[in-house]
Structure formats: structure tokens, C-alpha cells
C-alpha positions in Angstrom: 0.0 0.0 0.0 1.4 3.4 -1.0 1.5 6.2 1.5 -0.9 9.0 1.2 0.5 12.0 -0.5 0.7 15.2 1.4 -1.4 18.0 0.1 0.5 20.5 -1.9 -0.2 24.0 -3.2 0.4 24.2 -6.9 0.9 27.9 -7.1 3.6 27.8 -4.5 5.3 24.6 -5.7 5.5 25.9 -9.2 7.7 28.8 -8.1 10.0 26.5 -6.3 9.0 27.5 -2.8 7.3 25.8 0.1 3.6 25.3 -0.1 3.1 27.5 2.9 5.7 30.1 2.2 3.6 32.5 0.2 1.0 32.7 2.9 3.5 33.7 5.6 3.2 37.3 6.9 6.3 38.4 8.8 6.0 40.3 12.0 2.3 39.4 12.5 1.2 40.9 15.8 4.2 43.2 15.9 4.5 46.8 14.8 5.8 46.0 11.3 2.7 44.2 9.9 2.6 44.4 6.1 -0.8 43.6 4.5 -1.2 41.1 1.8 -2.1 42.0 -1.8 -5.7 43.0 -2.2 -7.8 40.2 -3.8 -10.1 40.7 -6.7 -13.2 41.3 -4.5 -13.6 44.3 -2.1 -12.5 43.9 1.5 -12.9 45.9 4.6 -10.4 47.0 7.3 -9.6 44.6 10.0 -11.2 46.9 12.6 -14.5 47.1 10.7 -17.5 45.3 12.3 -19.1 44.7 8.9 -19.0 41.1 8.0 -20.0 39.1 4.9 -23.0 37.5 6.7 -24.4 41.0 7.4 -24.0 41.9 3.7 -25.8 38.7 2.7 -28.6 39.5 5.2 -28.9 42.9 3.7 -29.3 41.4 0.2 -31.9 39.0 1.5 -33.8 41.7 3.2 -33.9 43.8 0.0 -35.2 40.8 -1.9 -37.8 40.0 0.8 -38.9 43.7 0.7 -39.2 43.6 -3.1 -41.2 40.3 -2.9 -43.5 41.9 -0.2 -44.2 44.9 -2.4 -45.0 42.7 -5.4 -47.3 40.6 -3.3 -49.1 43.6 -1.8 -49.5 45.2 -5.3 -50.8 41.9 -6.7 -53.3 41.5 -3.9 -54.5 45.0 -4.6 -55.1 44.1 -8.3 -56.9 40.9 -7.4 -59.2 42.7 -5.0 -60.0 45.3 -7.7 -60.8 42.6 -10.2 -63.0 40.8 -7.7 -64.7 44.0 -6.5 -67.6 44.1 -9.0 -68.6 40.6 -8.2 -68.3 41.2 -4.4 -70.4 44.3 -4.6 -73.1 42.6 -6.7 -73.2 39.6 -4.3 -73.4 41.9 -1.3 -76.3 43.9 -2.7 -78.2 40.8 -3.5 -77.7 39.5 0.0 -78.7 42.7 1.9 -81.7 43.8 -0.2 -85.1 43.3 1.3 -87.6 41.7 -1.2 -90.7 40.4 0.7 -92.7 37.7 -0.9 -96.2 38.5 -2.0 -98.9 37.6 0.5 -96.9 37.6 3.7 -97.2 40.0 6.7 -93.8 41.7 6.1 -93.1 45.1 7.8 -93.2 46.6 4.3 -96.4 45.7 2.6 -96.2 43.8 -0.7 -97.5 45.1 -4.0 -100.9 43.4 -3.5 -101.3 45.1 -0.1 -100.3 48.5 -1.4 -103.1 48.4 -4.1 -105.8 47.7 -1.5 -107.5 49.9 1.1 -105.2 50.2 4.2 -105.7 52.4 7.2 -108.4 54.5 5.5 -106.0 55.7 2.8 -107.5 55.9 -0.7 -105.7 54.1 -3.5 -106.1 53.5 -7.2 -108.6 51.1 -8.7 -107.5 48.3 -11.0 -108.6 50.1 -14.2 -106.8 53.3 -13.2 -103.6 51.5 -12.4 -103.6 49.6 -15.7 -104.2 52.8 -17.6 -101.3 54.4 -15.9 -99.0 51.6 -16.7 -100.0 51.5 -20.3 -100.4 55.2 -21.2 -98.4 57.3 -18.7 -95.1 57.3 -20.6 -94.1 60.7 -19.3 -94.6 59.9 -15.7 -97.0 62.8 -15.1 -99.2 60.8 -12.7 -102.5 62.3 -14.1 -105.7 60.4 -14.4 -106.6 57.9 -17.1 -109.5 60.1 -18.4 -107.3 63.1 -19.1 -104.8 60.9 -21.0 -107.6 59.4 -23.1 -108.6 62.9 -24.2 -105.2 63.3 -25.9 -105.1 59.9 -27.5 -106.1 59.0 -31.1 -106.0 61.6 -33.9 -106.3 64.6 -31.7 -103.3 66.9 -31.5 -101.1 66.5 -28.4 -101.7 68.9 -25.6 -100.0 69.2 -22.3 -102.1 67.3 -19.7 -103.6 69.5 -17.0 -103.3 68.8 -13.3 -106.6 67.5 -11.9 -107.0 68.2 -8.2 -109.5 65.3 -8.0 -106.9 62.8 -9.2 -106.3 60.0 -6.6 -102.6 60.8 -6.6 -103.2 64.1 -4.9 -105.7 62.6 -2.5 -103.4 59.8 -1.3 -102.0 60.2 2.2 -98.4 59.1 2.2 -97.1 58.0 5.7 -93.8 59.5 6.9 -91.5 58.6 9.8 -90.4 60.8 12.7 -87.7 62.4 10.5 -90.1 63.4 7.8 -89.0 60.7 5.3 -91.6 58.9 3.3 -92.4 55.4 4.4 -92.7 53.3 1.3 -95.7 51.1 1.2 -93.8 48.5 -0.8 -90.4 48.1 -2.2 -92.0 47.4 -5.6 -93.8 50.7 -5.6 -92.0 52.8 -8.3 -93.8 56.0 -7.3 -92.2 56.2 -3.9 -88.8 54.7 -4.8 -86.0 57.3 -4.2 -84.0 58.4 -7.2 -80.7 57.1 -5.7 -82.1 53.6 -5.2 -81.9 50.7 -7.7 -85.0 48.8 -8.7 -85.5 45.4 -7.1 -82.6 43.1 -8.1 -84.2 39.8 -8.9 -81.5 38.5 -11.3 -78.1 37.2 -10.9 -74.6 38.7 -10.5 -74.3 39.9 -14.1 -77.7 41.6 -14.1 -76.9 43.3 -10.9 -73.6 44.6 -12.3 -75.4 45.9 -15.4 -78.0 47.6 -13.3 -75.4 49.4 -11.2 -73.6 50.6 -14.3 -76.8 51.9 -16.0 -78.0 53.8 -12.9 -77.4 57.5 -13.4 -76.2 58.1 -9.8 -74.0 55.0 -9.6 -72.1 54.1 -12.8 -69.0 51.9 -13.2 -67.1 53.6 -10.4 -69.6 52.2 -7.9 -68.3 48.7 -8.8 -65.2 49.5 -6.7 -66.9 50.9 -3.6 -65.1 49.6 -0.5 -62.3 48.1 -2.6 -59.5 49.8 -0.6 -61.1 48.7 2.7 -61.3 45.1 1.4 -57.7 45.2 0.3 -56.6 46.5 3.7 -58.6 43.8 5.5 -57.2 41.0 3.3 -53.6 42.2 3.8 -54.0 42.6 7.5 -55.5 39.2 7.9 -52.8 37.5 5.8 -50.1 39.0 8.0 -51.7 38.7 11.4 -53.3 35.2 11.3 -50.2 33.1 10.3 -48.2 35.1 12.9 -50.6 34.4 15.7 -51.0 30.7 14.6 -47.2 30.2 14.7 -47.0 31.8 18.1 -49.7 29.5 19.5 -47.9 26.5 18.0 -44.6 27.5 19.6 -46.3 28.2 22.9 -47.9 24.7 23.1 -45.0 22.9 21.5 -46.9 21.8 18.4 -45.5 21.0 14.9 -44.6 23.6 12.5 -47.6 25.2 10.8 -46.0 24.6 7.3 -46.6 20.8 7.7 -49.9 19.8 6.1 -52.5 18.5 8.6 -52.9 15.2 6.7 -49.3 14.3 7.6 -49.8 14.7 11.3 -50.8 11.8 13.5 -52.8 14.0 15.8 -54.1 17.0 13.9 -56.6 18.1 16.6 -54.3 20.6 18.4 -53.2 22.2 15.2 -56.7 22.5 14.0 -57.5 24.2 17.3 -54.7 26.8 16.9 -55.9 27.5 13.3 -59.5 28.1 14.4 -58.5 30.2 17.5 -56.1 32.4 15.4 -58.8 33.0 12.8 -61.3 33.8 15.4 -59.1 36.3 17.3 -57.9 38.1 14.1 -61.4 38.0 12.6 -62.9 39.7 15.6 -60.1 42.2 15.8 -60.6 43.2 12.2 -64.4 43.1 12.3 -64.7 46.9 12.2 -63.1 46.8 8.7 -65.7 44.3 7.6 -68.4 46.5 9.0 -67.1 49.6 7.2 -66.6 47.6 4.0 -70.2 46.4 3.9 -71.6 49.9 4.6 -69.4 51.5 1.9 -70.7 49.0 -0.6 -74.3 49.4 0.3 -74.5 53.1 0.7 -75.6 55.4 -2.2 -72.8 56.9 -4.3 -74.7 60.2 -4.7 -72.9 63.0 -2.9 -76.2 64.2 -1.4 -77.1 60.9 0.2 -73.6 59.5 0.9 -73.0 59.2 4.6 -69.4 57.9 4.7 -66.7 59.6 2.7 -64.2 56.8 3.1 -63.1 54.0 5.5 -61.4 56.3 8.1 -64.3 58.7 8.0 -66.7 55.7 8.4 -64.7 54.5 11.5 -64.8 57.9 13.1 -68.5 58.3 12.4 -69.4 54.9 13.8 -67.3 55.4 16.9 -68.9 58.9 17.4 -72.5 57.9 16.7 -72.8 54.2 17.9 -71.2 54.1 21.3 -67.4 54.3 20.8 -65.2 51.2 20.7 -67.7 49.3 22.8 -70.4 49.9 20.2 -67.9 49.0 17.4 -67.0 45.6 18.8 -69.6 44.6 21.5 -72.7 45.1 19.3 -75.1 42.8 17.5 -72.3 42.0 15.1 -70.1 40.3 17.6 -71.8 36.9 17.7 -72.2 36.5 13.9 -68.5 37.5 13.5 -67.4 34.9 16.0 -69.5 32.2 14.4 -68.4 33.1 10.9 -64.7 33.2 11.6 -64.8 29.9 13.5 -66.9 27.8 11.2 -65.2 28.7 7.9 -61.6 27.8 9.0 -62.9 24.7 10.7 -64.7 23.4 7.6 -62.0 24.4 5.1 -59.1 22.9 7.1 -60.8 19.7 8.1 -61.9 18.9 4.5 -58.6 17.2 3.4 -58.6 15.3 6.7 -62.1 13.9 6.1 -61.3 12.9 2.5 -58.0 11.2 3.5 -59.0 9.5 6.8 -62.7 9.0 6.5 -63.3 8.5 2.7 -59.8 6.9 2.2 -59.3 8.7 -1.1 -55.8 9.7 -2.2 -55.2 12.7 -4.4 -52.3 10.9 -6.1 -54.1 7.6 -6.8 -57.6 8.9 -7.6 -57.3 12.7 -8.5 -60.8 12.8 -10.1 -62.5 11.1 -7.2 -60.6 13.3 -4.8 -61.8 16.3 -6.7 -65.4 15.2 -6.5 -65.1 14.7 -2.8 -63.6 18.1 -2.4 -66.4 19.6 -4.5 -69.0 18.0 -2.3 -67.4 19.3 0.9 -67.0 22.8 -0.6 -70.7 22.8 -1.6 -71.6 21.7 2.0 -69.5 24.5 3.3 -71.2 26.9 1.0 -74.7 25.7 2.2 -73.6 26.3 5.8 -71.7 29.6 5.6 -73.8 31.5 3.0 -76.8 32.1 5.2 -74.5 33.2 8.0 -72.7 35.6 5.7 -76.1 37.0 4.5 -77.2 37.6 8.1 -73.9 39.3 9.0 -74.1 41.7 6.1 -77.7 42.6 6.9 -76.8 43.2 10.5 -73.9 45.4 9.4 -76.4 47.7 7.8 -78.5 48.1 10.9 -77.5 51.4 12.4 -78.5 51.9 16.0 -77.2 55.4 16.4 -77.1 56.9 19.9 -76.2 60.3 18.5 -78.4 61.2 15.5 -76.4 61.9 12.4 -76.9 61.9 8.7 -79.3 59.2 7.4 -77.8 56.1 5.9 -79.2 55.9 2.4 -78.7 52.5 0.8 -78.7 51.8 -2.9 -81.1 48.8 -2.4 -84.1 48.6 0.0 -83.3 47.4 3.5 -85.6 45.9 6.1 -87.0 48.8 8.1 -87.3 46.8 11.3 -83.9 45.6 12.5 -83.3 42.0 13.4 -82.9 41.2 17.1 -80.4 38.4 16.6 -79.3 35.5 14.4 -82.3 33.3 15.2 -84.7 36.1 14.5 -83.0 37.0 11.3 -83.2 33.4 10.0 -86.9 33.1 10.8 -87.8 36.5 9.4 -85.9 36.0 6.2 -87.4 32.5 5.7 -90.9 33.8 6.5 -90.9 37.1 4.6 -88.6 36.4 1.6 -88.4 32.6 1.3 -91.4 32.1 -1.1 -91.5 32.4 -4.8 -92.0 35.9 -6.1 -94.8 36.4 -8.7 -94.7 38.8 -11.6 -96.8 41.9 -11.8 -99.2 40.3 -14.2 -99.7 37.4 -11.9 -100.4 39.7 -9.0 -103.0 41.5 -11.0 -104.7 38.2 -12.0 -104.8 37.0 -8.4 -105.9 40.4 -7.0 -109.5 39.3 -6.7 -108.5 36.3 -4.6 -107.6 36.6 -0.9 -103.8 36.5 -0.4 -102.6 33.4 1.3 -99.7 33.6 3.7 -96.6 32.1 2.2 -94.8 29.3 4.0 -91.2 29.2 5.1 -88.5 29.1 2.4 -84.8 29.2 2.0 -84.5 31.4 -1.1 -83.8 34.6 0.9 -80.8 33.0 2.6 -79.0 31.8 -0.5 -78.6 34.9 -2.8 -75.5 34.4 -4.8 -75.3 30.7 -4.4 -75.3 30.0 -8.1 -72.2 32.2 -8.8 -70.1 30.6 -6.0 -71.2 27.1 -6.8 -70.3 27.7 -10.5 -66.8 28.9 -9.4 -66.4 25.6 -7.4 -67.3 23.6 -10.4 -64.8 25.5 -12.5 -62.0 24.9 -10.0 -62.9 21.2 -10.0 -62.7 20.9 -13.8 -59.4 22.8 -13.8 -57.8 20.5 -11.2 -59.2 17.4 -12.9 -57.6 18.5 -16.2 -54.3 19.1 -14.5 -54.5 15.7 -12.8 -55.2 13.9 -16.2 -52.3 15.8 -17.8 -50.0 14.7 -15.0 -50.6 11.1 -15.9 
């Protein structure tokens, strides 16, 4: 066996010197220290505290800052793209459209056409003539309009003091505002308010854009507040979750729950962190909903922006106590507890209960995920609807400017979650009939409508369609991966 060769230094041996000779510095530590030749990269004095690791950390911090700015900007763009759909869905959820025939606080169209509280109303023939011939909205009687029909030259209709429109007593509230007999009554509908939205998301978006006092800019109301809420939640929730995991000695939160033997403690920290952060940021959700629902008209607009809205709510509704400890506290706690619980336990249920693997059966796994997402939507959408409706209930202790909404709201506030569920099912759950059907059934006595779920699931079709699109997208990716 040959002996191992000693390591040599080629540069030094080639010059005929010792391998260590060129690295020797004479007089090191004495007064005659002579420095070595400067290498090709920059160095710092021996007394400098700046080290290479600090320079690398500086480069990493700059890269992290750049990535953070890009992420914040991208999040702002995504919230702006999603803003029209969010506003349309919010308006569909908060608007009050009572079903015909029930005993809602605001009477239905059938009730408004009948005699109520001794107030005179139109007869059937007069109302039909108004709808067919009154194209100028003058509100004059049918006989005066018939005088100008046919071959006779057009004349400006005269005001008839005996017309039922001038004899009708319109009720007003304590502030002098007209109390609408029905949300379907076009005569008493404010100019800043949209007609009843009985279509889907796209019809609502078109209705907002066509309204003279709203327009396309109203599709971005509350977008900055929504972006601020999303960014704050993305930074605070993972930080709090990591702190809770470190405090209780749990696994790192980057490990998927399906890879943990006991995922219960980690699920608990996820739910608790979402709950705490959600309640802490609930004022931003309150402001976001009110900015979306309020009228864009400068005369009717109550809040000028998110910060003005926060100051106004604190000043008018009882300070910070009214901002947090109000009727919105319990719905916020339930909402921010149920959603993370359902969304994070879904993969665990598919893997450990259904025994379906995403690698072996991607299509079957996607179907199971679609079913759980639909179940989550069925549970959380009514709660989201109730939360947004209660956000619009202003119980001001200091009277201020009136909150004018772009859609009709329920005049009588809900006392709680249970009351809201029952009233929505009772008053808005039935099938709405058209105006022609209401006229045909006017001679019959109105039957009270039963309980229905339609009022709790506005916007269900849009969200369910998005879940199907995601399922198809993931299924295609799984097939291409084979």
C-alpha cells in the first residue's frame, strides 16, 4: 500500500518555494505588519465590524422587501378585479324583497293596491291605464290621458286636483321621510335607489352601471377597505398561529395536517387564530359592507371613506364598545370559527374518512372536495347573509346623517341570528310572482306564504359555479399529470 501524498499547493510549488511560504506574513502581531495584496473582491479594514454575513442578510432583506411589495400590489389588483362581483353579491344579500302575501313590515304590491288604514288608493282600471299610457310619468288620471289619444293633436295634460294621486295620504316617519308602502312601488322609490334586483350577479352589475347616480365607479366601492382587510388578515393570522404552535410545542404550521398523526391541536390553533384576528378586524368588515351598500350620490352619501366611516361609527354608535360589542359580535365569532374549521378539516375527512388519495384517484378526490365545498357553502352563505344585513343596521345613539342604501333594506332591525333566520325565511323565502300574476290574483284573498330558503342563498349559483370551474381545472391538471 502506498503512503498517502501530502497536500501541496500548486501555485507555490511551481515557483520552487514551500507550499506555505507564500502565505507567511512576517512580523504578524508586531508593529511592522505588512498587509497582503488585495484580492479581486472588495474587503474591509480589520477593525471594521461589517461582516460578509451581514452583507448577505442585507441582500436577503432587500429581496424580501421587493417580494413583499410585489405581493401587496398583486393583492390590490386581485381585489380590484373581484370587487364588482363582491359588490353585486353583497347587494343581492342585503336587499329586502318580501314575498307577496306575507305579513312583512313593508307591505307587498298586493297590499299597497288595497285599502289600508283608511288611505285611498287606485282602482284596478286606473292602475292599468297608468302603466300602459303614462309614458311621461305625469301621474295624471286615465281620463285626461284618453282625451289626448287618437287623432287629436297633443296637448300638455292639465293637473286634476281630484286625481287620486293628490288625495293619497303618504305616511312619513319621525324624521319626515316617506315610508314606502312597498319596495315594488315605483312611485315612492328614491332616485338614488336601484329597482328590485331579482336577477343574478351579471344583471346586478349591469343595473349598477346603468344607474345615473352609480355608474361603473360604484363597482369599486369599499375596494380599498377590502384590500386593507385582506392584507392585515394575511399577516396577522399566520403570525398568531405560529406563536400559538410555539407556545404549546406543536408541529410547524407549514406541515400539512394530513401528515400529522394527531391534527386536533393544530386545527384548534388554526381556528383560534382565525377567530381572534377576525374579531379584531371586524370593524373593517363593518365599514366595507356599509361603503358597498350606501348610495354613491354626494347628497345621500353618509361615509366619505373608510377612516371617516370608522370615526363616524365610533362617534354615533357608542365608541369602541359599540364598534365591537354590538349585535355584530356573535355573527362574526361564528363566521370566523366555522369557515376555517370546515376548510381545514376537509382534506382530513377525505383522507382519513373517505380513504381517497389525491395521487391515486385525482378525479375522485376532486369530486369529494367539490362535495365538501358545496356543503361549506350551504352552511356559511346564510351566516354571511345575516352578517351583512346586521352590518347595515345602524342603532345610532347620536343622530347623524341618514344612511341611504342603494337597495331597499328591512325597516325593522333583526334582534339576533335566530330572529334573522326566521324572518328571512318567512318574509322572503317564497317564490315571487310577476306583476301580471299579481293583477290576475288580486280578486283572490292573499294566502300567507310558507317558510322558504330562497332569501338565505342569494349568490349561491355564482359561488357554486366557481367551485365547479375549480374542480374541472384541477381534474384536467390531474389527467395531464398522468
